[in-house]
C-alpha positions as CSV (number, residue, x, y, z in Angstrom):
1,M,-8.8,27.2,-7.8
2,D,-6.5,30.2,-7.0
3,F,-2.8,29.9,-7.7
4,D,0.2,31.7,-6.3
5,F,1.8,34.4,-8.5
6,K,4.7,32.0,-9.3
7,N,2.4,29.9,-11.5
8,I,1.1,32.7,-13.7
9,L,3.8,32.5,-16.3
10,K,3.7,28.7,-16.3
11,Q,-0.1,28.8,-16.8
12,L,0.4,31.2,-19.7
13,S,3.0,29.0,-21.3
14,F,1.0,25.7,-20.9
15,N,-2.2,27.3,-22.0
16,T,-0.7,28.8,-25.2
17,F,2.2,27.4,-27.2
18,I,3.3,24.3,-25.1
19,P,0.2,22.2,-26.1
20,F,1.2,22.5,-29.7
21,F,4.9,21.7,-29.3
22,Y,4.7,19.1,-26.6
23,P,3.5,16.1,-28.8
24,I,6.3,16.8,-31.3
25,M,8.9,17.0,-28.5
26,M,7.6,13.8,-26.9
27,M,7.3,11.6,-29.9
28,P,10.9,10.3,-30.0
29,L,10.6,9.4,-26.3
30,R,7.4,7.4,-26.5
31,N,8.9,3.9,-26.1
32,W,11.5,5.0,-23.5
33,R,8.8,6.6,-21.4
34,R,6.6,3.6,-21.6
35,Q,9.5,1.3,-20.6
36,A,10.1,3.5,-17.5
37,I,6.4,3.4,-16.5
38,Q,6.4,-0.4,-16.8
39,M,8.8,-0.6,-13.9
40,C,5.8,0.0,-11.6
41,S,4.1,-3.1,-10.3
42,F,0.6,-2.1,-11.0
43,K,-2.3,-4.1,-9.4
44,P,-6.0,-4.0,-10.2
45,A,-7.8,-1.1,-8.5
46,D,-4.5,0.7,-7.6
47,R,-5.0,4.4,-7.2
48,V,-2.5,6.3,-9.3
49,I,-1.8,10.1,-9.2
50,I,-0.1,11.9,-12.1
51,P,0.9,15.5,-11.1
52,G,1.5,17.6,-14.1
53,V,-0.6,15.2,-16.2
54,G,-0.6,17.8,-19.0
55,S,-2.2,16.5,-22.2
56,G,-2.5,13.0,-20.8
57,Y,0.6,11.6,-22.6
58,D,1.1,8.9,-20.0
59,L,-2.5,7.8,-19.6
60,A,-2.3,5.3,-22.5
61,C,0.7,3.7,-20.8
62,L,-1.3,2.6,-17.7
63,P,-3.3,-0.5,-17.2
64,H,-7.0,-0.2,-17.7
65,D,-7.9,-1.5,-14.3
66,V,-6.3,1.2,-12.2
67,V,-8.0,4.4,-10.9
68,V,-6.1,7.6,-12.1
69,D,-6.2,11.2,-10.8
70,G,-4.4,13.5,-13.1
71,V,-3.8,17.1,-12.0
72,D,-2.4,20.1,-13.7
73,I,-2.4,23.9,-13.6
74,S,-3.3,24.3,-17.3
75,E,-6.9,24.3,-18.3
76,V,-5.9,23.9,-22.0
77,M,-3.7,20.8,-21.3
78,L,-6.4,19.2,-19.2
79,G,-8.9,19.9,-21.9
80,I,-6.7,18.0,-24.4
81,A,-6.3,15.1,-21.9
82,A,-10.0,14.9,-21.4
83,A,-10.6,14.9,-25.2
84,K,-8.1,12.1,-25.6
85,H,-9.8,10.1,-22.8
86,R,-13.2,10.5,-24.5
87,L,-11.8,9.2,-27.8
88,H,-9.5,6.5,-26.6
89,G,-10.1,5.9,-22.9
90,D,-11.8,2.5,-23.4
91,G,-13.5,2.7,-19.9
92,Q,-10.4,3.8,-18.0
93,D,-11.4,5.4,-14.6
94,I,-9.6,8.7,-15.0
95,R,-10.4,12.0,-13.1
96,L,-8.7,15.2,-14.3
97,S,-8.5,18.3,-12.0
98,I,-6.9,21.7,-12.1
99,M,-4.6,21.8,-9.1
100,D,-1.3,23.2,-7.9
101,A,1.0,20.1,-7.5
102,E,2.9,21.9,-4.7
103,N,-0.4,21.8,-2.7
104,L,-2.2,18.6,-3.6
105,D,-5.8,18.6,-2.4
106,F,-5.7,14.9,-1.3
107,P,-5.3,13.3,2.2
108,A,-2.1,11.7,3.2
109,N,-1.6,8.0,2.2
110,T,-4.2,8.1,-0.6
111,F,-2.4,6.6,-3.6
112,D,-0.6,3.4,-4.4
113,K,1.4,4.8,-7.3
114,A,2.6,8.1,-8.6
115,I,3.8,8.9,-12.2
116,L,6.1,12.0,-12.5
117,G,6.9,12.2,-16.2
118,L,9.1,15.3,-17.1
119,F,7.4,17.1,-14.2
120,L,10.1,17.9,-11.6
121,T,12.1,19.9,-14.1
122,C,9.1,22.2,-14.9
123,V,7.5,22.7,-11.4
124,Y,8.5,25.9,-9.6
125,D,9.7,24.2,-6.4
126,P,10.7,20.5,-7.1
127,Q,11.5,19.7,-3.5
128,K,8.1,20.9,-2.3
129,A,6.2,19.2,-5.1
130,F,8.0,15.9,-4.5
131,A,7.3,16.1,-0.8
132,E,3.6,16.5,-1.6
133,V,3.7,13.4,-3.8
134,V,5.4,11.5,-1.0
135,R,2.8,12.7,1.5
136,V,-0.2,11.4,-0.6
137,I,1.5,8.0,-1.4
138,K,0.8,5.1,0.9
139,P,3.7,3.4,2.7
140,N,5.4,0.9,0.4
141,G,3.8,2.7,-2.6
142,E,5.8,3.4,-5.7
143,I,6.9,6.7,-7.3
144,L,8.0,6.6,-10.9
145,I,10.2,9.6,-12.0
146,Y,11.0,10.0,-15.7
147,D,13.0,13.1,-16.1
148,H,16.4,14.8,-17.0
149,L,17.6,15.1,-13.4
150,L,21.3,14.9,-12.6
151,R,23.0,12.4,-10.4
152,T,25.9,14.2,-8.7
153,N,28.6,14.0,-6.1
154,K,28.6,16.4,-3.2
155,W,31.0,18.9,-4.8
156,T,29.2,19.2,-8.2
157,G,25.8,19.0,-6.5
158,T,26.6,22.1,-4.4
159,I,27.5,24.1,-7.5
160,M,24.4,23.0,-9.5
161,S,22.1,23.7,-6.5
162,H,23.3,27.4,-6.5
163,M,22.7,27.5,-10.3
164,D,19.3,26.0,-9.9
165,T,18.3,28.7,-7.3
166,V,18.5,31.2,-10.2
167,M,17.2,28.8,-12.9
168,K,14.0,27.8,-11.1
169,Y,12.5,31.2,-11.5
170,N,12.4,30.6,-15.3
171,F,10.1,28.3,-17.2
172,C,12.0,25.2,-16.2
173,S,15.5,23.8,-15.3
174,V,17.3,20.8,-16.6
175,I,20.2,20.9,-14.1
176,R,18.2,20.0,-11.0
177,P,20.1,17.3,-9.0
178,F,18.0,14.2,-8.4
179,D,19.5,13.6,-4.9
180,D,18.7,17.1,-3.8
181,I,15.0,16.7,-4.7
182,I,14.5,13.5,-2.8
183,K,16.8,14.4,0.2
184,G,15.1,14.0,3.5
185,Q,12.1,12.1,2.2
186,P,11.2,8.6,3.3
187,V,11.9,6.9,-0.1
188,V,14.5,4.5,-1.5
189,V,15.5,4.1,-5.1
190,V,14.5,0.6,-6.2
191,K,15.6,0.8,-9.9
192,E,17.2,3.2,-12.4
193,I,17.2,2.9,-16.2
194,K,18.3,4.9,-19.1
195,G,15.4,7.1,-20.4
196,D,16.7,8.0,-23.9
197,P,19.4,6.8,-26.3
198,L,22.0,9.2,-24.8
199,G,21.1,8.7,-21.1
200,F,20.3,12.4,-20.7
201,I,16.9,11.4,-19.3
202,R,16.6,8.7,-16.6
203,G,13.8,6.6,-15.2
204,F,13.8,6.1,-11.4
205,L,11.5,3.8,-9.5
206,L,11.3,4.7,-5.8
207,Q,9.4,3.2,-3.0
208,K,8.0,5.1,0.0
209,T,9.3,3.6,3.3
210,T,7.5,3.6,6.6
211,S,10.2,5.8,8.2
212,L,13.2,7.9,7.3
Protein backbone atom coordinates (compact mmCIF):
# COMPACT_ATOMS: atom_id res chain seq x y z
CA MET A 1 0.00 0.00 0.00
CA ASP A 2 1.27 3.50 -0.89
CA PHE A 3 1.66 6.07 1.89
CA ASP A 4 1.79 9.86 1.83
CA PHE A 5 5.18 11.55 2.15
CA LYS A 6 4.33 12.46 5.76
CA ASN A 7 4.74 8.82 6.78
CA ILE A 8 8.21 8.25 5.32
CA LEU A 9 10.14 9.37 8.42
CA LYS A 10 7.77 7.51 10.70
CA GLN A 11 8.20 4.33 8.69
CA LEU A 12 11.97 4.78 8.83
CA SER A 13 11.87 5.18 12.61
CA PHE A 14 9.48 2.30 13.26
CA ASN A 15 11.34 0.01 10.88
CA THR A 16 14.78 0.62 12.44
CA PHE A 17 15.51 1.65 16.05
CA ILE A 18 12.01 1.85 17.60
CA PRO A 19 11.41 -1.96 17.56
CA PHE A 20 14.45 -2.40 19.81
CA PHE A 21 13.67 0.38 22.31
CA TYR A 22 9.90 0.00 22.48
CA PRO A 23 9.81 -3.14 24.72
CA ILE A 24 12.20 -1.49 27.19
CA MET A 25 10.14 1.72 27.27
CA MET A 26 6.88 -0.15 27.74
CA MET A 27 7.93 -2.61 30.44
CA PRO A 28 7.22 -0.30 33.43
CA LEU A 29 3.75 0.45 32.02
CA ARG A 30 2.64 -3.13 31.43
CA ASN A 31 0.23 -3.42 34.39
CA TRP A 32 -1.12 0.13 34.00
CA ARG A 33 -1.80 -0.46 30.32
CA ARG A 34 -3.56 -3.75 31.03
CA GLN A 35 -5.76 -2.06 33.66
CA ALA A 36 -6.79 0.57 31.14
CA ILE A 37 -7.73 -2.02 28.52
CA GLN A 38 -9.77 -3.91 31.09
CA MET A 39 -12.14 -0.94 31.25
CA CYS A 40 -13.64 -2.23 27.98
CA SER A 41 -16.67 -4.51 28.27
CA PHE A 42 -15.52 -7.20 25.85
CA LYS A 43 -18.05 -9.77 24.63
CA PRO A 44 -17.40 -13.03 22.75
CA ALA A 45 -16.93 -12.48 19.01
CA ASP A 46 -16.48 -8.72 19.40
CA ARG A 47 -14.52 -7.22 16.50
CA VAL A 48 -11.63 -5.13 17.81
CA ILE A 49 -9.39 -2.77 15.85
CA ILE A 50 -5.95 -1.69 17.06
CA PRO A 51 -4.55 1.11 14.88
CA GLY A 52 -0.82 1.47 15.39
CA VAL A 53 -0.68 -2.10 16.71
CA GLY A 54 3.12 -1.98 16.45
CA SER A 55 4.82 -5.06 17.85
CA GLY A 56 1.54 -6.39 19.24
CA TYR A 57 2.11 -5.21 22.79
CA ASP A 58 -1.62 -5.04 23.57
CA LEU A 59 -2.65 -8.35 21.97
CA ALA A 60 -1.90 -10.38 25.11
CA CYS A 61 -4.24 -8.10 27.10
CA LEU A 62 -7.30 -9.01 25.03
CA PRO A 63 -9.73 -11.90 25.59
CA HIS A 64 -9.13 -14.94 23.40
CA ASP A 65 -12.69 -14.99 22.06
CA VAL A 66 -12.59 -11.64 20.22
CA VAL A 67 -11.61 -11.00 16.60
CA VAL A 68 -8.76 -8.52 16.22
CA ASP A 69 -7.56 -6.42 13.28
CA GLY A 70 -4.21 -4.80 13.99
CA VAL A 71 -2.89 -2.23 11.50
CA ASP A 72 0.39 -0.33 11.31
CA ILE A 73 2.62 1.49 8.81
CA SER A 74 5.71 -0.47 9.85
CA GLU A 75 6.48 -3.82 8.22
CA VAL A 76 9.10 -4.56 10.88
CA MET A 77 6.76 -3.93 13.81
CA LEU A 78 4.03 -6.02 12.18
CA GLY A 79 6.57 -8.79 11.63
CA ILE A 80 7.38 -8.79 15.34
CA ALA A 81 3.67 -8.85 16.20
CA ALA A 82 3.13 -11.78 13.83
CA ALA A 83 6.03 -13.71 15.38
CA LYS A 84 4.63 -13.13 18.87
CA HIS A 85 1.23 -14.33 17.73
CA ARG A 86 2.68 -17.53 16.27
CA LEU A 87 4.49 -18.25 19.53
CA HIS A 88 1.90 -17.15 22.09
CA GLY A 89 -1.35 -16.56 20.22
CA ASP A 90 -3.09 -19.66 21.61
CA GLY A 91 -5.70 -19.65 18.85
CA GLN A 92 -6.52 -15.94 18.97
CA ASP A 93 -8.18 -14.70 15.77
CA ILE A 94 -5.80 -11.88 14.85
CA ARG A 95 -5.28 -10.30 11.44
CA LEU A 96 -2.34 -7.94 10.92
CA SER A 97 -2.22 -5.50 7.98
CA ILE A 98 -0.02 -2.67 6.81
CA MET A 99 -2.24 0.40 6.61
CA ASP A 100 -2.29 4.15 7.18
CA ALA A 101 -4.45 4.73 10.26
CA GLU A 102 -5.56 8.09 8.86
CA ASN A 103 -7.22 6.24 5.97
CA LEU A 104 -8.52 2.96 7.35
CA ASP A 105 -9.53 0.48 4.68
CA PHE A 106 -12.66 -0.70 6.49
CA PRO A 107 -16.36 0.14 6.03
CA ALA A 108 -18.12 2.36 8.54
CA ASN A 109 -19.62 0.72 11.64
CA THR A 110 -17.45 -2.42 11.41
CA PHE A 111 -15.93 -2.77 14.88
CA ASP A 112 -17.28 -3.12 18.42
CA LYS A 113 -14.12 -1.92 20.17
CA ALA A 114 -10.98 0.08 19.38
CA ILE A 115 -7.74 0.08 21.38
CA LEU A 116 -5.54 3.16 20.93
CA GLY A 117 -2.44 2.53 23.02
CA LEU A 118 0.15 5.34 22.85
CA PHE A 119 -1.04 5.95 19.31
CA LEU A 120 -2.51 9.45 19.11
CA THR A 121 0.76 11.04 20.24
CA CYS A 122 2.67 9.41 17.38
CA VAL A 123 0.29 9.64 14.43
CA TYR A 124 0.80 12.61 12.08
CA ASP A 125 -2.74 14.01 12.32
CA PRO A 126 -4.41 12.81 15.54
CA GLN A 127 -7.77 14.44 14.76
CA LYS A 128 -7.99 12.72 11.39
CA ALA A 129 -6.83 9.39 12.80
CA PHE A 130 -9.35 9.55 15.64
CA ALA A 131 -12.15 10.51 13.22
CA GLU A 132 -11.31 7.41 11.18
CA VAL A 133 -11.49 5.24 14.30
CA VAL A 134 -14.89 6.71 15.19
CA ARG A 135 -16.09 6.11 11.63
CA VAL A 136 -15.34 2.38 11.70
CA ILE A 137 -16.74 1.84 15.22
CA LYS A 138 -20.38 0.80 15.57
CA PRO A 139 -22.82 3.07 17.44
CA ASN A 140 -22.49 2.39 21.19
CA GLY A 141 -19.10 0.80 20.54
CA GLU A 142 -16.17 1.50 22.87
CA ILE A 143 -12.88 3.29 22.21
CA LEU A 144 -10.07 2.87 24.71
CA ILE A 145 -7.36 5.54 24.64
CA TYR A 146 -4.19 5.00 26.68
CA ASP A 147 -1.88 7.92 26.09
CA HIS A 148 -0.16 11.03 27.46
CA LEU A 149 -2.76 13.52 26.23
CA LEU A 150 -3.46 16.69 28.15
CA ARG A 151 -6.76 17.77 29.69
CA THR A 152 -6.88 21.53 29.46
CA ASN A 153 -9.06 24.56 29.86
CA LYS A 154 -9.81 26.83 26.89
CA TRP A 155 -6.91 29.25 27.53
CA THR A 156 -4.12 26.70 27.92
CA GLY A 157 -5.63 24.50 25.23
CA THR A 158 -5.33 27.32 22.68
CA ILE A 159 -1.65 27.84 23.48
CA MET A 160 -0.82 24.13 23.29
CA SER A 161 -2.76 23.75 20.05
CA HIS A 162 -0.45 26.33 18.43
CA MET A 163 2.59 24.53 19.82
CA ASP A 164 1.29 21.23 18.53
CA THR A 165 0.92 22.67 15.03
CA VAL A 166 4.71 22.82 14.96
CA MET A 167 5.41 19.68 17.00
CA LYS A 168 3.22 17.37 14.90
CA TYR A 169 5.70 17.56 12.03
CA ASN A 170 8.26 15.82 14.20
CA PHE A 171 8.30 12.17 15.25
CA CYS A 172 5.59 12.64 17.88
CA SER A 173 4.13 15.10 20.36
CA VAL A 174 3.32 14.71 24.03
CA ILE A 175 1.46 18.00 24.37
CA ARG A 176 -1.61 17.20 22.32
CA PRO A 177 -4.83 18.18 24.11
CA PHE A 178 -7.26 15.29 24.52
CA ASP A 179 -10.30 17.54 24.17
CA ASP A 180 -9.07 18.96 20.86
CA ILE A 181 -8.60 15.49 19.40
CA ILE A 182 -12.12 14.28 20.19
CA LYS A 183 -13.82 17.63 19.49
CA GLY A 184 -16.76 17.37 17.09
CA GLN A 185 -16.87 13.57 17.18
CA PRO A 186 -19.96 11.62 18.35
CA VAL A 187 -18.32 10.23 21.49
CA VAL A 188 -18.71 10.60 25.24
CA VAL A 189 -16.11 9.91 27.93
CA VAL A 190 -17.39 7.07 30.11
CA LYS A 191 -14.42 6.68 32.44
CA GLU A 192 -10.95 8.07 33.02
CA ILE A 193 -8.15 6.53 35.10
CA LYS A 194 -4.52 7.21 35.91
CA GLY A 195 -2.22 5.39 33.48
CA ASP A 196 1.10 5.59 35.30
CA PRO A 197 2.25 6.32 38.87
CA LEU A 198 2.59 10.06 38.22
CA GLY A 199 -0.59 10.46 36.20
CA PHE A 200 1.30 11.71 33.14
CA ILE A 201 -0.45 9.04 31.08
CA ARG A 202 -4.22 8.60 31.30
CA GLY A 203 -6.64 5.88 30.29
CA PHE A 204 -9.88 7.09 28.69
CA LEU A 205 -12.87 4.89 27.88
CA LEU A 206 -15.18 6.50 25.33
CA GLN A 207 -18.43 5.35 23.76
CA LYS A 208 -19.63 6.24 20.28
CA THR A 209 -23.07 7.82 20.39
CA THR A 210 -25.73 7.69 17.70
CA SER A 211 -25.53 11.44 17.08
CA LEU A 212 -23.51 14.53 18.00
